[in-house]
C-alpha positions as CSV (number, residue, x, y, z in Angstrom):
1,M,40.9,71.5,139.4
2,A,37.8,69.4,139.9
3,H,35.7,72.3,141.3
4,G,36.5,74.6,138.3
5,K,37.7,78.1,138.3
6,H,34.2,79.7,139.1
7,G,33.0,80.5,142.6
8,K,29.8,79.4,144.3
9,R,27.8,82.4,143.3
10,Y,28.5,81.8,139.6
11,R,27.6,78.1,139.9
12,E,24.3,78.9,141.6
13,A,23.5,81.3,138.8
14,L,24.4,78.8,136.1
15,E,22.0,76.2,137.6
16,K,19.1,78.5,137.0
17,I,19.8,78.8,133.3
18,D,19.0,76.2,130.7
19,R,22.1,76.4,128.4
20,S,20.3,74.6,125.6
21,S,17.5,77.2,125.5
22,H,17.3,80.4,123.6
23,Y,15.3,82.8,125.8
24,P,13.0,85.6,124.6
25,P,14.9,88.9,125.1
26,A,12.7,90.2,127.9
27,E,13.1,86.9,129.8
28,A,16.8,86.8,129.2
29,V,17.2,90.3,130.6
30,R,15.1,89.5,133.7
31,M,17.2,86.4,134.4
32,L,20.4,88.4,133.9
33,K,19.3,91.0,136.5
34,E,18.2,88.2,139.0
35,N,21.7,86.7,138.7
36,A,23.6,89.9,139.0
37,N,24.5,89.8,142.7
38,A,28.1,90.8,142.9
39,K,29.2,93.4,145.4
40,F,29.7,96.0,142.6
41,D,27.5,97.2,139.7
42,E,28.3,94.7,137.0
43,T,28.7,95.6,133.4
44,V,26.2,94.0,130.9
45,E,27.9,92.6,127.8
46,L,26.3,91.5,124.5
47,H,28.0,89.0,122.2
48,V,26.5,88.5,118.7
49,R,27.9,85.9,116.3
50,L,27.2,86.5,112.7
51,G,27.1,84.3,109.6
52,V,29.6,86.4,107.7
53,N,33.0,85.6,106.3
54,V,35.3,88.2,107.8
55,R,38.2,87.2,105.6
56,H,36.3,89.2,103.0
57,A,36.5,92.9,103.6
58,E,33.1,93.5,102.2
59,E,31.5,91.2,104.8
60,Q,33.1,92.8,107.9
61,L,30.9,95.1,110.0
62,R,32.1,98.3,111.5
63,G,30.3,101.4,112.7
64,T,29.0,103.3,115.6
65,L,25.7,103.7,117.4
66,A,24.3,105.7,120.2
67,L,22.6,103.5,122.8
68,P,19.2,105.0,124.0
69,H,20.3,104.8,127.6
70,G,24.0,105.1,127.3
71,L,26.5,102.9,129.0
72,G,25.8,103.8,132.6
73,K,29.2,105.3,133.1
74,D,31.1,108.5,132.4
75,V,32.9,108.0,129.1
76,T,36.5,109.3,129.2
77,V,37.8,110.8,125.9
78,A,41.4,111.4,124.9
79,V,42.0,113.8,122.1
80,F,45.1,114.1,119.9
81,A,45.2,117.7,118.6
82,K,47.2,120.9,118.5
83,G,46.4,124.6,118.8
84,Q,42.8,125.7,118.3
85,K,41.6,122.1,117.9
86,A,43.1,121.2,121.2
87,R,41.3,124.2,122.8
88,D,38.1,123.1,121.1
89,A,38.5,119.6,122.6
90,E,38.9,121.0,126.1
91,S,35.9,123.2,125.8
92,A,33.8,120.2,124.5
93,G,34.7,118.3,127.7
94,A,37.5,116.0,126.6
95,D,39.3,114.4,129.6
96,F,42.8,114.3,128.1
97,V,44.2,116.5,125.4
98,G,47.6,116.5,123.9
99,D,49.8,115.8,120.9
100,E,53.2,114.1,120.9
101,D,53.3,114.2,124.7
102,L,50.0,112.3,124.9
103,A,51.1,109.8,122.2
104,K,54.3,109.2,124.3
105,R,52.2,108.3,127.4
106,V,50.2,105.8,125.3
107,E,53.4,104.3,123.9
108,E,54.6,103.8,127.4
109,G,51.4,101.8,128.2
110,W,48.9,104.3,129.4
111,T,45.4,103.7,128.0
112,D,43.1,104.9,130.8
113,F,40.4,106.3,128.5
114,D,37.4,104.8,126.7
115,V,37.5,106.7,123.4
116,A,40.4,108.3,121.4
117,V,39.8,111.1,118.9
118,A,42.3,112.7,116.6
119,T,42.6,115.4,114.0
120,P,43.8,114.2,110.6
121,D,47.1,116.1,111.0
122,M,47.9,114.1,114.1
123,M,47.6,110.6,112.4
124,S,51.3,110.5,111.5
125,V,51.9,110.4,115.3
126,V,48.8,108.4,116.3
127,G,49.3,105.8,113.6
128,K,52.3,104.5,115.5
129,L,50.0,103.6,118.4
130,G,48.1,101.0,116.5
131,R,49.6,98.0,118.2
132,I,48.5,99.3,121.6
133,L,45.1,101.0,120.7
134,G,44.1,98.5,117.9
135,P,43.6,95.4,120.1
136,Q,41.6,97.6,122.6
137,G,39.3,98.9,119.9
138,K,40.5,102.5,120.7
139,M,42.3,103.4,117.5
140,P,40.9,106.6,116.0
141,N,39.3,105.9,112.6
142,P,37.8,108.2,110.0
143,K,35.1,105.6,109.2
144,V,33.5,106.0,112.6
145,G,34.1,109.7,113.0
146,T,37.0,109.6,115.5
147,V,39.5,111.1,113.0
148,T,37.9,114.4,112.2
149,E,38.3,118.2,112.0
150,D,35.0,118.5,113.9
151,I,36.5,117.7,117.3
152,E,33.7,119.2,119.3
153,K,31.1,117.0,117.6
154,A,33.2,113.9,118.0
155,V,33.9,114.6,121.7
156,G,30.2,115.4,122.3
157,E,29.0,112.2,120.7
158,S,31.5,110.1,122.5
159,K,30.5,111.6,125.9
160,A,26.9,110.9,125.1
161,G,27.6,107.2,124.9
162,K,28.1,106.6,121.2
163,V,29.8,103.2,120.9
164,E,31.8,101.6,118.2
165,Y,31.1,98.1,117.1
166,R,33.0,95.8,114.8
167,T,33.3,92.1,113.9
168,D,36.3,90.3,115.3
169,R,38.2,87.4,113.6
170,Q,35.5,85.0,114.7
171,A,32.7,87.2,113.2
172,I,31.5,88.1,116.7
173,I,30.5,91.6,117.8
174,H,31.2,92.3,121.5
175,L,29.5,95.3,123.0
176,T,28.7,96.8,126.4
177,I,25.0,97.6,126.7
178,G,24.8,99.0,130.2
179,K,25.0,98.1,133.9
180,A,23.2,95.6,136.0
181,S,21.6,98.4,137.9
182,F,19.7,99.5,134.8
183,D,16.0,98.6,134.9
184,E,14.9,95.8,132.6
185,R,13.3,98.2,130.1
186,Q,16.6,100.2,129.7
187,L,18.6,97.1,129.0
188,L,16.0,95.7,126.6
189,E,15.9,99.0,124.7
190,N,19.7,99.1,124.5
191,Y,19.7,95.5,123.3
192,A,17.1,96.3,120.7
193,A,19.1,99.3,119.4
194,V,22.2,97.1,118.8
195,I,20.2,94.3,117.1
196,E,18.5,96.8,114.9
197,E,21.8,98.4,113.9
198,I,23.4,95.0,113.1
199,V,20.4,94.2,110.9
200,R,20.6,97.6,109.2
201,A,24.3,97.1,108.5
202,K,24.0,93.6,107.0
203,P,26.6,93.3,104.2
204,A,25.0,92.7,100.8
205,A,27.5,89.9,100.3
206,A,26.4,87.9,103.4
207,K,24.6,84.7,102.5
208,G,22.5,82.2,104.6
209,R,21.7,82.8,108.2
210,Y,22.9,86.2,109.4
211,I,22.5,86.4,113.2
212,L,23.7,83.0,114.3
213,S,23.6,83.5,118.1
214,S,23.2,86.2,120.7
215,T,24.3,86.0,124.3
216,I,24.1,88.4,127.2
217,T,26.1,88.2,130.3
218,T,27.3,90.3,133.3
219,T,30.9,90.7,134.4
220,M,30.7,87.9,136.9
221,G,27.7,85.9,135.6
222,P,27.2,83.1,133.1
223,G,26.1,83.7,129.5
224,I,22.3,83.6,128.7
225,R,21.4,82.8,125.1
226,V,18.8,85.0,123.5
227,D,16.3,84.0,120.8
228,T,17.3,85.7,117.6
229,G,14.2,84.8,115.8
230,K,12.7,88.3,116.4
231,T,14.9,91.2,115.4
232,G,12.5,94.0,115.1
233,E,12.4,96.6,117.9
234,R,8.7,96.0,118.3
235,D,9.1,92.3,118.7
236,I,12.0,92.6,121.2
237,L,10.3,95.2,123.4
238,G,6.9,93.5,123.3
239,G,7.7,91.2,126.2
240,T,8.2,87.5,126.4
241,G,5.5,86.2,124.0
242,A,4.7,82.5,123.7
243,D,5.8,82.5,120.0
244,A,9.5,83.1,121.1
245,E,9.6,80.0,123.3
246,G,12.5,77.6,123.8
247,E,14.6,76.6,120.8
248,G,13.1,79.3,118.6
249,G,16.5,80.9,118.0
250,E,18.1,77.7,116.8
251,E,16.0,77.5,113.6
252,A,15.3,81.2,113.2
253,E,16.6,82.8,110.0
254,G,17.9,85.6,112.2
255,A,17.9,88.9,110.4
256,E,17.2,87.5,106.9
257,A,14.2,89.8,106.6
258,P,14.9,93.1,108.4
259,A,11.9,94.1,110.4
260,A,9.8,97.0,109.3
261,A,10.8,100.3,111.0
């Protein structure tokens, strides 16, 4: 189709953005909010492309972080547990608790939750759900604290907005960092927390430029490229700054030298 698949609102927003520029974080967030004019509160997404070779296990990134301002929504948690652990999950505020019965629901296609937590003894059952939960990033995993005996802690942290991040097959990390209704400062602080965590988690084996590109977008809006030349929290939160102008992100060495804490 000649007119493309996007509507008028999207095309108008796209015209305001210079796709060849890499905007300072504060400016990118301001533009993002200006363009978020859908009839619902759009989700704000961050996509960070890394210079790592994900075919090598030691260059893959995976972990969790708590965003300073959360995700702007209630996080629903499903817990696979029995007996006392199931009761612990309920008292900690889990939305769905079960064992084989819950696994059967998921096997039949139900995945109406944001985070899944399991006790180690349930993994023989939960392990069979990998083909459903894996692609959605909801598979419980001991590395990120979602396969654990401490169910109350795992549920509490998930409810507080702790999010999991991981590199996909293209070495891109995709994360939700809030809602369009957040104020600019909240979105900027959530963005800074993610970049800071990615810098901290840089694999020792990674060579060359590390953060290749960073793009923020809303559910219905076009992507806005963010200058990755500044990765320290102080730099990101310090405003636009003339030194972060235009193409800065293209030549920046990204996170080669992690910023001082």
